[in-house]
C-alpha atoms as one frame of an Amber mdcrd trajectory, in Angstrom:
protein
   0.000   0.000   0.000   1.240   3.360  -0.737   0.223   6.762  -0.009  -2.192
   7.766  -2.378  -4.732  10.177  -3.003  -8.035   9.381  -4.188  -8.662   8.291
  -7.630  -7.028   8.771 -10.896  -6.543  12.431 -10.262  -3.316  12.345  -8.384
  -4.635  15.045  -6.357  -4.553  13.433  -3.118  -1.725  11.699  -1.995   0.396
   8.771  -1.328   3.216   9.816   0.428   3.601  10.632  -2.646   0.359  11.863
  -1.431  -2.129  13.150  -3.766  -4.865  11.845  -5.915  -3.672   8.459  -6.729
  -4.437   7.353 -10.167  -5.263   3.927 -11.256  -2.557   2.443 -13.356  -3.912
   2.858 -16.826  -7.462   1.709 -16.220  -8.633   2.963 -19.583 -12.190   2.217
 -20.498 -12.101  -1.146 -18.741 -12.299   0.695 -15.406  -9.549  -1.280 -13.705
  -9.143  -0.155 -10.137  -5.911  -1.927  -9.220  -2.975   0.400  -8.668   0.664
  -0.348  -9.463   2.295   1.756  -6.778   5.868   1.009  -7.811   5.176   2.230
 -11.337   3.711   5.397  -9.832   6.750   6.089  -7.643   8.091   9.056  -9.568
   4.641  10.633  -9.847   3.973  10.083  -6.132   7.270  11.676  -5.179   6.718
  14.667  -7.436   3.217  15.149  -6.084   4.284  14.908  -2.443   7.137  17.321
  -3.034   4.749  19.791  -4.628   2.347  19.375  -1.703   5.109  19.843   0.891
   3.775  23.246   2.096   0.443  21.584   2.940   2.135  18.719   4.776   4.425
  21.078   6.664   1.412  22.971   7.981  -0.314  19.728   8.963   2.785  18.423
  10.757   3.287  21.743  12.543  -0.291  21.465  13.806   0.348  17.909  14.995
   3.556  19.032  16.690   1.677  21.400  18.967  -0.060  18.403  20.562   2.383
  15.549  20.027   5.459  16.661  21.929   8.750  14.789  21.762   7.460  11.521
  20.268   9.830   8.579  20.479   8.416   6.559  17.570   6.450   7.895  14.603
   4.922   5.332  12.243   3.947   6.346   8.709   1.412   3.691   7.714   1.236
   3.530   3.928   4.318   5.652   3.464   4.889   5.201  -0.239   8.255   6.643
  -1.314   8.729   8.394   2.014   8.463  12.087   1.215   6.171  12.719   4.173
   8.051  10.205   6.348  11.131  12.373   5.905   9.136  15.504   6.723   8.248
  13.823  10.019  11.949  13.202  10.648  12.639  16.875   9.965   9.742  18.157
  12.088  10.476  15.870  15.053  14.293  15.711  15.309  14.200  13.526  18.416
  11.954  10.842  16.940  12.620   7.563  15.214  10.488   7.295  12.056   9.271
   3.990  10.655   7.952   3.981   7.083   5.528   1.086   6.565   4.264   0.046
   3.150   3.318  -2.994   1.103   5.583  -1.975  -1.783   9.258  -2.792  -1.292
  10.348  -0.674  -4.287   8.683   2.366  -2.707  10.280   1.619   0.668  13.689
   1.432  -0.990  13.108   4.930  -2.312  12.032   6.031   1.170  15.236   4.680
   2.702  17.352   6.309   0.012  15.625   9.647   0.578  16.168   9.440   4.329
  19.862   8.658   3.830  20.233  11.520   1.365  18.696  13.940   3.878  20.766
  12.704   6.804  18.082  10.813   8.716  19.331   7.245   8.186  20.358   6.751
  11.827  16.756   7.180  13.003  14.773   6.034  10.001  13.566   2.499   9.341
  11.292   0.712   6.899   8.871  -2.164   7.361   7.401  -4.039   4.408   4.067
  -5.827   4.589   0.337  -5.468   4.327  -1.508  -3.091   6.606  -2.698  -3.346
   9.263  -1.261  -6.774  10.190   2.369  -5.828   9.542   2.199  -3.302  12.389
   2.401  -6.279  14.756   6.098  -6.471  13.819   6.890  -3.099  15.399   9.315
  -3.412  18.287   7.462  -0.988  20.539   4.298   1.146  20.569   4.022   4.326
  18.528   3.639   7.788  19.992   2.242   9.016  16.674   0.791   6.835  13.930
   0.056   8.634  10.673  -1.995   7.236   7.793  -2.031   9.735   4.945  -4.674
   8.736   2.418  -3.811   5.096   2.907  -6.735   3.967   5.084  -9.216   4.058
   2.202  -7.176   1.350   0.446  -8.030  -1.094   3.252 -11.299  -3.000   2.859
 -12.464  -2.800   6.497 -11.556   0.712   7.603 -13.189   0.325  11.030 -11.139
  -2.789  11.789  -7.988  -1.112  10.457  -8.465   1.898  12.734  -8.870  -0.429
  15.712  -5.644  -2.190  14.707  -3.872   1.152  14.347  -5.112   2.225  17.790
  -3.726  -0.954  19.375  -0.244  -0.025  18.160  -0.282   3.264  20.082   1.357
   3.682  23.441  -0.522   5.385  26.295  -1.227   8.948  25.271  -0.290   8.132
  21.684  -1.973   9.934  18.787  -3.514   8.458  15.644  -3.690  10.908  12.735
  -5.384  10.062   9.463  -5.582  12.222   6.365  -8.864  11.504   4.600 -11.264
  13.737   2.752 -10.943  17.382   1.877 -11.829  18.957  -1.443 -11.110  17.995
  -5.050  -8.011  19.701  -6.422  -8.516  22.449  -8.962  -6.145  23.450 -11.746
  -8.168  25.561 -14.170 -10.771  28.323 -14.361 -14.387  27.186 -14.650 -14.634
  28.697 -18.129 -11.597  27.810 -20.226 -12.535  29.970 -23.183 -13.525  26.888
 -25.188 -15.602  23.813 -24.550 -18.398  23.622 -21.988 -17.681  25.396 -18.665
 -17.338  23.217 -15.574 -15.093  20.448 -16.954 -13.385  19.691 -13.633 -16.710
  19.249 -11.826 -17.711  16.629 -14.390 -14.377  14.870 -13.967 -15.025  14.849
 -10.209 -18.167  12.774 -10.784 -16.232  10.181 -12.784 -13.557  10.053 -10.091
 -16.136   9.572  -7.344 -17.614   6.654  -9.267 -14.130   5.179  -9.776 -13.386
   5.553  -6.073 -16.603   3.717  -5.142 -15.662   0.856  -7.482 -12.149   0.753
  -6.072 -13.466   0.560  -2.505 -16.053  -2.097  -3.374 -13.406  -4.248  -5.041
 -11.029  -4.356  -2.063 -10.667  -7.651  -0.157 -13.070  -7.690   2.773 -14.607
  -4.400   1.710 -17.090  -2.964   4.201 -19.237   0.050   3.398 -18.757   2.667
   6.092 -20.169   6.080   6.850 -17.150   8.349   6.657 -17.719   9.955  10.050
 -14.069   9.844  11.039 -14.579  11.201  14.552 -17.121   8.456  15.246 -14.854
   5.790  13.750 -11.901   6.955  15.826 -14.126   6.858  18.904 -15.233   3.328
  18.027 -11.531   2.370  17.973 -11.335   3.391  21.640  -9.684   6.758  21.042
 -10.641  10.082  22.582 -10.358  13.821  22.021 -10.925  13.676  18.281 -10.166
  16.773  16.242 -10.211  17.629  12.556  -8.556  20.361  10.559  -8.101  21.034
   6.864  -4.928  22.330   5.261  -4.656  24.272   2.034  -2.217  24.103  -0.829
  -2.522  27.337  -2.796  -0.137  27.635  -5.742  -1.599  30.524  -7.722  -1.252
  31.247 -11.417   1.011  31.499 -13.203   2.062  27.982 -12.252   5.708  27.128
 -11.710   7.278  24.577 -14.040   6.984  21.935 -11.311   3.306  22.715 -10.655
   2.567  22.760 -14.368   4.237  19.366 -14.823   2.033  17.994 -12.038  -1.082
  19.383 -13.738  -0.070  17.857 -17.074   0.583  14.464 -15.449  -2.694  14.555
 -13.514  -4.804  15.568 -16.495  -3.068  12.940 -18.645  -3.979  10.239 -16.136
  -7.565  11.425 -16.077  -7.664  11.302 -19.869  -6.303   7.779 -19.819  -8.699
   6.649 -17.115 -11.903   8.334 -18.221 -11.467   9.339 -21.836 -14.065   6.847
 -23.055 -16.589   8.042 -20.452 -16.432  11.704 -21.407 -18.873  13.119 -23.886
 -17.240  14.024 -27.215 -17.083  17.735 -26.429 -15.364  17.204 -23.093 -13.001
  14.660 -24.592 -12.034  17.181 -27.269 -11.531  19.819 -24.565  -9.211  17.567
 -22.562  -7.261  16.658 -25.684  -6.800  20.316 -26.488  -5.669  21.015 -22.920
  -3.034  18.301 -23.297  -1.757  19.393 -26.732   1.602  21.084 -26.136   1.330
  22.872 -29.478  -1.936  24.578 -28.468  -1.559  27.976 -26.804  -4.668  27.170
 -24.715  -3.167  23.937 -23.341  -2.089  23.445 -19.732   1.475  23.331 -21.068
   1.253  26.981 -22.096  -1.772  28.848 -20.733  -0.944  31.443 -18.033  -3.976
  30.782 -15.791  -3.021  27.267 -14.593  -2.861  26.936 -10.789  -3.010  24.250
  -8.086  -5.534  24.604  -5.266  -6.169  21.701  -2.880  -7.494  21.053   0.624
  -6.756  17.898   2.647  -8.293  17.102   6.037  -6.510  15.511   8.993  -8.409
  13.755  11.789  -6.692  12.950  15.091  -7.537  11.169  18.325  -5.608   9.979
  21.362  -5.267   6.686  23.219  -6.158   7.521  26.797  -4.932   4.430  28.653
């Protein structure tokens, strides 16, 4: 499991963190995700979203003081894991993921940044692999990874059991769809991104339904954290606001995200919208996302926390 965002939009996360896209689902609507193949995209997305994660981790740091062990459950390539190491210089950070290629990248990143002496990786399927931790966590973070587990209620209970007394569980789930473009592009039918949101929501429902042991759950995260035996639940949303004109890095992210959406949903779009997306992706078109001056990135992710009292 890797950090991932929601659907094929790459706008939500794996540690990469962003909207995770299905790996080339095309019109057959595949919902399996090849995280290793997505590694570079996940890293680029997480790096772009670093200001959002820094604000979220700063907020966590006001309540979680001097943690000994931080566990990043569904760490992907470790961009956010390393931000934890930076934010909490006294902590040991354990990146946990089902993808060994992504964990290798996480370990390499930690070594490159000078965190190798207090950074570890653990490979296996969540939540069971957490039983291999040597000692309880003071902070367990699951950034857009929980929704890749079939029984989210059971997973939260398993996460809670890995906390030490007074330990905090923090999950990043929900928020708002990422926006890149003005509602009216100057061609095509206004509101393209809202229509893509509908297709993504349908994809996400199929992805969830197809997971092993999938259980439909009301996404009342405070109630679910309470059901896991945790207390003092809080929620807060964090904004990424990269205004137009987009930097080269932000523009590359927009191109990659829109390309994945085209690959995933091209056959489901009406002909006018499909033509609009194709024009947006044509680097020779002055109105494309490669060249237009009004491209931006605006996203909101929500973090939910609760504490083990005993």
